[in-house]
C-alpha positions in Angstrom: 0.0 0.0 0.0 1.5 3.3 -1.0 1.5 6.3 1.5 0.6 8.7 -1.3 -3.1 8.4 -0.9 -5.5 9.8 -3.5 -7.8 12.8 -2.7 -11.0 10.6 -2.2 -9.1 8.5 0.4 -7.9 11.7 2.2 -11.4 13.1 2.3 -12.7 9.8 3.7 -10.0 9.7 6.4 -10.9 13.3 7.4 -14.6 12.3 7.5 -13.7 9.3 9.6 -11.7 11.5 12.1 -14.7 13.9 12.3 -17.2 11.1 12.9 -15.1 9.5 15.6 -14.8 12.8 17.4 -18.5 13.8 17.2 -20.0 10.3 17.8 -17.6 8.7 20.2 -15.3 11.5 21.5 -12.4 9.5 19.9 -9.5 11.6 18.6 -7.5 10.0 15.7 -4.9 11.5 13.5 -5.9 11.6 9.8 -2.5 12.8 8.7 -0.7 10.0 10.6 -3.2 7.5 9.0 -2.1 8.8 5.6 1.6 8.5 6.4 1.9 5.4 8.7 0.5 2.1 7.3 0.8 0.3 10.6 -1.0 3.0 12.5 -3.7 3.2 9.9 -4.3 -0.6 10.0 -4.5 -0.7 13.8 -7.0 2.2 14.0 -9.2 0.7 11.3 -9.1 -2.7 12.9 -10.3 -1.4 16.3 -12.9 0.9 14.8 -14.4 -2.0 13.0 -15.4 -3.5 16.3 -17.7 -0.7 17.2 -20.4 -1.8 14.7 -22.0 1.6 14.3 -23.9 2.1 10.9 -22.5 5.5 10.0 -19.0 4.4 10.9 -19.3 1.1 9.1 -20.4 2.9 5.9 -17.2 5.1 6.0 -15.0 2.1 6.7 -16.6 0.2 3.8 -15.8 3.1 1.4 -12.3 3.3 2.7 -11.8 -0.5 2.2 -12.9 -0.1 -1.4 -10.6 2.9 -2.0 -7.7 1.0 -0.5 -8.3 -1.9 -2.8 -8.5 0.3 -5.8 -5.3 2.2 -5.0 -3.2 -0.8 -3.7 -0.5 -1.7 -6.3 -0.7 -5.3 -7.7 2.9 -6.1 -6.8 2.6 -4.7 -3.2 3.3 -7.4 -0.5 0.1 -8.9 0.9 1.4 -8.4 4.4 1.2 -4.6 3.9 -2.3 -4.6 2.4 -5.3 -3.4 4.4 -6.3 -6.5 6.3 -7.9 -4.6 9.1 -11.2 -6.4 9.3 -9.6 -9.1 11.4 -10.2 -8.2 15.1 -7.4 -7.7 17.5 -8.1 -9.1 21.0 -6.0 -6.4 22.7 -7.9 -3.7 20.8 -11.3 -5.1 21.8 -10.3 -5.3 25.4 -9.0 -1.7 25.4 -12.2 -0.4 23.8 -14.4 -2.3 26.1 -12.6 -1.0 29.2 -12.7 2.6 27.9 -16.4 2.3 27.0 -17.3 0.9 30.4 -15.3 3.6 32.2 -16.6 6.4 30.0 -13.0 7.1 28.9 -11.7 8.7 25.7 -9.6 6.8 23.2 -6.6 9.1 22.5 -4.6 8.2 19.5 -3.2 11.7 19.4 -1.4 12.2 22.7 -0.5 15.8 21.8 -4.0 17.1 22.4 -3.8 19.8 25.1 -6.9 18.7 26.9 -6.1 14.9 26.8 -6.8 13.0 30.0 -4.5 10.2 31.0 -5.6 6.8 29.8 -7.0 4.6 32.6 -4.2 2.3 34.0 -6.3 -0.8 33.3 -6.4 0.1 29.6 -2.7 0.8 29.5 -2.0 -2.7 30.9 -4.3 -4.5 28.5 -3.6 -2.7 25.2 -0.6 -4.4 23.6 -0.2 -1.8 20.8 2.9 -2.3 18.7 5.4 0.4 18.9 4.8 1.3 15.2 1.2 2.3 16.1 2.0 4.6 19.0 1.7 8.3 18.6 5.0 10.2 18.8 5.2 13.1 21.2 6.0 15.5 18.5 3.2 14.5 16.1 1.5 17.6 14.6 -1.9 18.4 15.9 -4.8 17.8 13.7 -6.9 20.5 15.2 -6.0 24.2 14.6 -3.2 25.6 16.8 -4.6 27.3 19.9 -4.5 31.1 19.0 -1.7 33.1 20.6 -4.3 35.8 20.9 -7.5 36.8 19.1 -8.3 40.2 17.6 -11.9 41.0 17.0 -13.8 44.2 15.9 -13.4 47.0 13.4 -13.2 46.3 9.7 -11.4 49.6 9.2 -8.6 48.4 11.5 -8.8 44.7 10.6 -8.8 45.0 6.8 -5.2 46.1 6.1 -3.6 47.6 9.3 -4.0 44.7 11.7 -2.6 42.1 9.2 0.4 44.3 8.6 1.0 44.9 12.3 0.6 41.2 13.1 3.1 40.0 10.5 5.7 42.6 11.5 5.2 41.9 15.2 5.5 38.1 14.8 8.6 38.5 12.6 10.1 40.6 15.3 9.6 37.7 17.6 11.4 35.4 15.1 8.3 33.6 13.9 8.7 31.7 10.7 6.5 30.3 7.9 3.8 33.0 8.3 0.7 32.0 6.3 -2.8 33.5 6.2 -5.8 31.2 6.1 -9.3 32.4 5.1 -12.1 31.7 7.6 -15.7 30.9 7.0 -16.6 34.6 6.5 -14.8 37.0 4.3 -13.8 39.1 7.3 -12.4 36.1 9.3 -8.8 35.1 8.9 -6.1 33.2 10.8 -2.4 33.8 10.6 -0.5 30.5 11.1 3.2 30.5 12.0 5.9 28.5 13.7 7.9 29.9 16.6 10.7 27.9 18.2 9.7 25.0 16.0 6.2 24.9 17.4 3.0 25.8 15.5 1.1 28.9 16.5 -1.7 31.1 15.2 -3.4 34.5 15.6 -7.1 34.9 15.0 -8.4 38.0 13.2 -12.2 38.7 13.0 -13.3 42.1 11.6 -17.1 42.1 11.8 -17.4 45.7 13.2 -16.4 47.8 16.2 -19.3 46.8 18.4 -18.3 43.1 18.1 -15.0 44.0 19.8 -16.7 44.7 23.1 -19.3 42.0 22.7 -16.6 39.4 22.1 -14.4 40.7 24.9 -17.4 40.3 27.2 -17.9 36.6 26.4 -14.3 35.7 26.3 -14.1 35.2 22.5 -11.5 38.0 22.0 -8.3 39.0 23.7 -7.9 42.4 21.9 -10.7 44.6 20.7 -10.3 46.7 17.5 -12.6 49.8 17.2 -13.1 52.8 15.0 -14.9 54.6 17.8 -14.1 55.1 21.5 -15.6 52.6 23.9 -18.9 53.9 25.4 -19.4 54.5 29.2 -21.9 51.6 29.2 -19.4 49.2 27.6 -16.8 50.3 30.1 -19.0 49.5 33.1 -20.1 46.2 31.6 -16.5 45.0 31.0 -14.9 46.5 34.1 -15.5 43.5 36.5 -13.9 41.1 34.0 -11.3 43.2 32.2 -10.7 46.4 34.2 -11.4 49.9 33.1 -10.8 49.9 29.3 -11.0 53.7 29.1 -7.7 54.0 31.0 -4.4 54.6 29.3 -3.1 51.2 30.1 -6.0 49.6 28.3 -6.9 52.0 25.5 -4.4 52.4 22.7 -5.0 54.9 19.8 -3.3 53.1 17.0 -4.1 55.3 14.0 -6.1 58.2 12.7 -8.5 58.0 9.8 -9.9 60.7 7.4 -12.2 60.9 4.4 -12.1 63.3 1.5 -15.3 64.5 -0.1 -14.7 64.9 -3.8 -16.4 66.6 -6.7 -15.4 67.0 -10.4 -12.7 69.5 -11.0 -15.1 71.7 -13.0 -17.4 72.0 -10.1 -17.3 75.5 -8.6 -18.0 74.4 -5.0 -15.1 74.8 -2.7 -16.4 74.1 0.8 -19.3 72.5 2.5 -20.6 71.7 6.1 -21.2 68.2 7.4 -24.9 69.1 7.9 -25.2 70.0 4.2 -23.3 66.8 3.2 -25.9 64.8 5.2 -28.7 66.4 3.4 -27.1 65.8 0.0 -26.3 62.1 0.6 -29.7 61.4 2.1 -31.4 62.9 -1.0 -32.9 65.9 0.8 -30.9 68.3 -1.3 -30.8 66.9 -4.8 -29.8 69.8 -7.2 -26.6 71.8 -7.4 -28.6 75.0 -7.7 -29.6 74.6 -4.1 -25.9 75.2 -3.2 -25.5 78.1 -5.6 -24.3 76.0 -8.6 -25.7 75.0 -11.9 -29.3 73.9 -12.5 -28.3 70.2 -12.6 -29.2 67.1 -10.5 -26.6 65.9 -8.0 -25.3 62.4 -8.7 -24.3 60.5 -5.6 -21.4 58.0 -5.4 -20.8 56.0 -2.3 -18.8 53.0 -1.1 -20.5 49.7 -0.4 -21.8 48.6 3.0 -18.8 46.4 3.6 -16.4 49.3 3.3 -14.7 50.9 6.3 -14.8 54.1 4.4 -18.6 54.0 4.3 -18.6 53.2 8.0 -16.6 56.3 8.7 -18.8 58.5 6.5 -22.0 57.1 8.1 -20.7 57.8 11.6 -19.3 61.3 11.0 -21.9 62.7 8.6 -25.1 60.7 8.2 -25.7 59.4 11.7 -24.4 62.6 13.2 -27.3 64.5 11.6 -29.9 61.8 11.8 -29.8 60.8 8.1 -29.5 57.7 6.1 -27.9 57.1 2.7 -30.2 57.7 -0.3 -31.2 54.6 -2.2 -30.3 56.6 -5.4 -26.6 56.5 -4.5 -24.5 54.4 -6.8 -22.4 52.0 -4.7 -18.8 51.0 -5.4 -16.6 48.3 -3.9 -13.5 50.1 -5.2 -12.4 53.6 -4.1 -10.4 53.8 -7.4 -13.5 53.1 -9.5 -15.6 55.6 -7.5 -12.9 58.3 -7.9 -12.7 57.7 -11.6 -16.4 57.9 -12.0 -16.6 61.3 -10.3 -13.8 62.6 -12.5 -16.0 61.7 -15.5 -19.2 63.3 -14.1 -19.5 67.1 -13.6 -22.6 66.5 -11.5 -21.0 63.9 -9.2 -20.0 63.9 -5.6 -18.5 61.1 -3.6 -16.3 60.3 -0.6 -13.1 58.2 -0.5 -9.8 57.9 1.4 -7.1 60.5 0.9 -5.1 58.3 -1.4 -7.8 58.2 -4.0 -8.5 61.9 -4.7 -6.7 61.5 -8.0 -8.0 64.0 -10.7 -10.9 65.3 -8.6 -11.2 68.2 -6.2 -11.4 67.7 -2.5 -13.8 70.0 -0.7 -12.9 71.9 2.5 -15.2 70.7 5.3 -16.6 72.6 8.2 -18.2 71.1 11.3 -20.8 73.9 11.5 -21.6 77.5 10.6 -19.1 78.9 13.2 -16.1 76.8 12.2 -13.6 77.4 9.4 -13.7 75.0 6.5 -10.6 72.8 6.5 -9.1 70.8 3.6 -8.2 67.1 4.2 -4.5 66.6 4.4 -2.4 64.1 6.3 -1.5 67.0 8.5 -5.0 68.3 9.3 -6.1 64.7 10.0 -3.0 64.2 12.3 -4.0 67.3 14.3 -7.7 66.2 14.2 -8.6 69.7 13.0 -10.3 68.2 9.9 -14.0 67.5 10.6 -14.0 64.0 9.0 -11.1 62.6 11.0 -11.4 60.0 13.7 -9.3 57.8 16.0 -8.8 54.1 15.6 -8.3 52.0 18.8 -7.0 48.8 20.2 -8.4 47.7 23.6 -6.6 45.3 25.9 -7.8 43.9 29.3 -5.8 44.7 32.4 -5.0 41.0 32.9 -4.1 40.4 29.3 -1.1 38.2 28.5 2.3 39.8 28.2 2.2 38.9 24.4 -1.0 40.9 24.0 0.5 43.9 25.8 3.7 43.6 23.7 1.6 43.7 20.5 -0.3 46.8 21.6 2.9 48.5 22.5 4.4 47.6 19.1 1.3 49.0 17.3 1.8 52.5 18.8 5.6 52.4 18.5 7.5 54.3 15.8 7.9 51.1 13.7 4.2 50.3 14.1 3.2 53.8 13.1 5.2 53.5 9.9 3.1 50.5 9.0 0.0 52.7 9.7 1.1 55.1 7.0 1.8 52.2 4.6 -1.7 50.8 5.2 -3.2 54.1 4.0 -4.2 55.5 7.4 -2.7 58.4 9.3 0.1 57.7 11.8 0.9 59.6 14.9 4.5 60.1 14.1 5.1 63.8 14.2 5.1 65.9 11.1 6.1 69.6 10.7 3.9 71.9 8.6 4.2 75.5 7.5 1.2 77.6 8.7 0.0 80.8 7.0 -1.6 83.9 8.6 -5.3 83.7 9.0 -7.7 86.6 8.5 -9.2 87.9 11.8 -6.7 85.9 13.8 -4.9 87.6 16.7 -1.7 89.5 15.6 0.5 87.3 17.8 -0.9 84.1 16.1 0.0 85.5 12.7 3.4 86.5 13.8 4.1 82.9 14.9 2.7 81.7 11.5 5.3 83.9 9.7 8.3 82.7 11.6 7.4 79.3 13.0 6.0 75.9 12.0 3.2 73.8 13.6 3.6 70.2 14.7 1.0 67.5 13.7 -0.4 66.9 17.1 -2.8 68.6 19.4 -3.2 68.0 23.1 -6.9 67.7 24.0 -8.8 67.8 27.3 -12.1 66.9 28.9 -14.7 69.6 29.6 -13.6 71.9 32.5 -10.5 69.7 33.1 -6.8 70.1 32.8 -6.2 66.3 32.5 -4.8 65.2 29.1 -6.7 62.5 27.3 -5.0 59.1 26.6 -3.7 60.2 23.2 -2.2 63.3 24.7 -0.4 61.4 27.4 1.3 59.2 24.8 1.9 62.2 22.5 4.0 63.8 25.3 6.5 61.0 24.9 6.4 61.4 21.1 7.1 65.1 21.5 10.0 64.5 23.8 11.6 62.2 21.2 11.0 64.8 18.5 12.7 67.6 20.4 15.6 65.3 21.3 16.1 64.7 17.6 15.7 68.4 16.7 18.1 70.2 19.1 18.0 73.9 18.7 14.2 74.2 17.9 12.1 76.1 20.5 8.6 75.2 21.5 5.5 77.5 21.6 2.2 76.2 23.2 -1.1 77.8 22.2 -4.2 77.1 24.3 -7.8 77.1 23.0 -11.1 76.4 24.6 -14.7 75.7 23.5 -17.3 78.5 23.6 -19.3 77.3 26.7 -19.2 79.9 29.4 -17.8 83.4 29.7 -15.1 84.6 27.3 -12.7 85.6 30.1 -13.2 82.3 31.9 -12.5 80.3 28.7 -9.3 82.3 28.0 -8.1 81.5 31.6 -9.0 77.8 31.2 -7.1 77.7 27.8 -4.0 79.2 29.5 -4.2 76.7 32.3 -4.3 73.8 29.9 -1.3 75.1 27.9 0.6 75.6 31.2 -0.3 72.0 32.2 1.4 70.8 29.0 4.4 73.0 29.7 4.8 71.5 33.2 4.8 68.0 31.7 7.4 68.9 29.1 9.6 70.8 31.6 9.5 67.7 33.9 10.9 65.7 31.0 13.7 68.2 30.3 12.1 69.9 27.3 12.0 73.8 27.8 9.1 75.8 26.3 9.8 79.3 24.9 6.3 80.8 25.1 2.8 79.9 26.2 -0.2 81.7 24.7 -3.9 81.6 25.3 -6.5 82.3 22.5 -9.5 81.1 24.4 -12.5 80.4 22.2 -11.0 82.1 19.1 -10.3 80.1 15.9 -12.6 77.2 16.5 -11.9 74.1 14.4 -15.4 72.6 15.0 -19.0 73.4 15.8 -19.5 74.3 19.5 -23.1 73.1 19.3 -22.1 69.4 19.7 -20.1 67.5 22.3 -17.6 66.2 19.8 -17.2 69.7 18.3 -16.5 71.3 21.7 -14.0 68.5 22.5 -12.0 69.2 19.4 -12.0 72.9 20.2 -10.5 72.3 23.6 -6.9 71.9 22.5 -3.3 73.0 22.8 -1.4 73.4 19.6 2.3 72.8 19.4 4.6 75.1 17.4 8.3 75.2 16.8 10.5 78.2 16.0 
């Protein structure tokens, strides 16, 4: 009998292994049966004694396949003569059946119970049929850890981070396997000559917290911040996931709203966008343009780009996407279509603007329209920017914590840029004077540059948020690498409360950042307060007020 079994035989062996497991809780090794004739014959001989109809049917098919595939000149002694009962096998099976035991042909199973001593003494298995200690498992390797949640994070970024992290740990033979659903994958690898795997499920942000709650995930991926209700639900089991040790801002994301280059429109508010994409505003003349219908182009429902647009535009203003919108699986195809249609409008990632015109977006009537760039998304001044998160339990394994730390490291953030998202590595940008801005602000704009990070605060609080606490260390590294540059901190507030009180609060926040930097050996040249001036968002919403409460960082 040759060991190179044909596909039908392999399929039958796998079916046999599955049947044994489900019907009898017997674990056998299909691959060892393919490779080891003696092992295969022993297993088949003993299974034939069970006399179970479904099992006998598979055994009969296997016998026929073996007879067809056995070479004529093969020694009879090696042919499948497994219908003859073995007394030792019968005794072993009888004892195990009576004692409710489990027949373990694969001794490497992690949950295997020791075989009853009586069975050990009465099973005279030949050495050739025993399972070696290093035999590969037939079940999937137990995941090193499991990432569940956001499709925006899970589509490109998480795979890139996982591969780089495992390679850093000297893992070899990395191989992605597709799961039952399109958004389910497994990364197999070997580490120290042992098989391993990481599970990646990207069904959406809400599933991150649901799966953490029921123990199906070790890390949650989310394109929104965890809600207070989710924090409280998970706190007894996983600790406070809103704290800096558990919440990791891994990237920033931003969308561009595009129109044809011949369109005269330059800026638009998120509220008007919601009305346009819901179909409430359907003609360009309603925006001061030509007397032409507006053609809507949108990404499909499986797209993280659509998820972002839905969250930051449609849901924010209580709207849903018009059924008249043409849907695209590809951002490139959508962008190309807008470039061909003077009446078209669509939204895509920054990398896909191509031959179109990106509109400046304002969060409301009182905020300045801002164009989408990697810099304005990094500072989170752009209205259609958002944070992407990883959440890890307090009692997570060291490997899970190491992965989260890698994701926010300089190396991890370089992979964020490569994945088409916005990293948190610091950029330097020239800033130009602004009409109606304070004279001192425009003076700084003429001689200084702005860094691509803002420190943000909670309402009425001088406590930095979690991103700000990690940005402090990024800023320290930047200044250590740019000796001779001098820092200027500019504080801003929302418009809630008295003007003088807001100016005072903005100064206190800028001073709080100064103290943190000084304590780390980084001197600050000047601290300014501009209060509620120069808002970047609408003060009518909580999210808008939060974005306005900021400290900008400039270098001279």
